[in-house]
C-alpha positions in Angstrom: -19.5 -45.4 0.7 -21.2 -42.3 -0.6 -21.2 -40.7 2.9 -17.5 -41.2 3.2 -16.8 -39.6 -0.2 -19.0 -36.6 0.7 -17.5 -36.1 4.1 -14.0 -36.1 2.5 -15.2 -33.5 -0.1 -16.7 -31.4 2.6 -13.5 -31.5 4.6 -11.4 -30.6 1.5 -13.7 -27.7 0.6 -13.5 -26.4 4.1 -9.7 -26.6 4.0 -9.6 -24.8 0.6 -12.0 -22.1 1.9 -9.9 -21.5 5.0 -6.6 -21.5 2.9 -8.1 -19.0 0.4 -9.2 -16.7 3.3 -6.1 -16.8 5.5 -3.3 -17.9 3.1 -1.1 -20.9 3.0 1.4 -19.6 5.5 -1.3 -19.0 8.1 -3.0 -22.5 7.9 0.1 -24.6 8.1 1.5 -27.2 5.8 -0.8 -30.0 7.0 -3.9 -27.9 5.9 -2.7 -27.0 2.4 -5.5 -28.0 0.0 -5.4 -25.5 -2.8 -2.7 -25.7 -5.5 -1.3 -22.9 -7.6 0.3 -24.0 -10.9 0.5 -27.6 -9.5 2.2 -26.5 -6.2 0.8 -26.5 -2.8 1.5 -23.7 -0.2 1.5 -20.8 -2.7 -1.8 -19.2 -1.9 -1.9 -15.7 -0.6 -5.0 -15.3 1.5 -7.7 -12.7 1.1 -7.1 -11.3 4.6 -3.4 -10.9 3.8 -4.2 -9.0 0.6 -6.7 -6.9 2.4 -4.1 -5.8 5.0 -1.6 -5.1 2.3 -4.1 -3.0 0.3 -4.9 -1.0 3.5 -1.3 -0.1 4.0 -0.8 0.7 0.3 -4.0 2.9 0.4 -2.6 4.9 3.3 0.7 5.2 1.4 -1.2 6.5 -1.6 -2.9 9.1 0.6 0.6 10.3 1.7 1.7 10.4 -1.9 -1.3 12.6 -2.8 -0.4 15.0 0.0 3.2 15.1 -1.2 2.1 15.9 -4.7 -0.1 18.7 -3.4 2.7 20.3 -1.4 5.2 20.0 -4.2 2.8 21.6 -6.7 2.1 24.4 -4.3 5.9 24.8 -3.9 6.2 25.2 -7.7 3.4 27.8 -7.8 4.8 29.8 -5.0 8.3 29.6 -6.6 6.9 30.8 -9.9 5.2 33.8 -8.2 8.5 34.6 -6.4 10.3 34.7 -9.7 7.9 37.3 -11.0 8.0 39.6 -8.0 10.1 42.8 -8.1 10.3 43.7 -4.4 13.2 41.9 -2.7 11.5 41.3 0.7 8.4 39.9 -0.8 10.5 37.8 -3.2 12.5 36.3 -0.3 9.2 35.6 1.6 7.8 33.7 -1.3 11.1 31.8 -1.8 11.1 30.9 1.9 7.5 29.6 1.4 8.6 27.6 -1.6 11.4 26.0 0.4 9.0 25.2 3.2 6.4 23.7 1.0 9.0 21.7 -0.9 10.4 20.4 2.4 6.9 19.3 3.6 6.3 17.6 0.2 9.6 15.7 0.5 8.8 14.6 4.0 5.4 13.3 2.9 7.1 11.5 0.0 9.6 9.8 2.2 6.8 8.7 4.6 4.8 7.3 1.7 7.8 5.5 0.3 8.5 3.9 3.6 4.9 2.7 4.0 4.8 1.4 0.5 8.1 -0.5 1.0 6.9 -2.0 4.2 3.8 -3.4 2.5 5.9 -5.2 -0.2 
């Protein structure tokens, strides 16, 4: 009798471990063993979260680049406002527009990546 109980517990723990690692959706309804707030099938697996965090990390890197280019855009624009020579002022304003455009492109890419992870 004790051996049967132990084998059932071992099987249950193995199912719980697998479900926590892969998630409820990946193991199938017949293998749900872990409940969340009294409901089965709600577990998000560690591997699922790891993949999501990887995508969000890459999106965060893109946001960092976007912020860098947008800040450079502001600096170049501020310098352009202070310049007196028209040709130089236009060159700096062109640089400002270019850096702002690059920053906006990186922002859009990061936003798309972050939205795909959700």
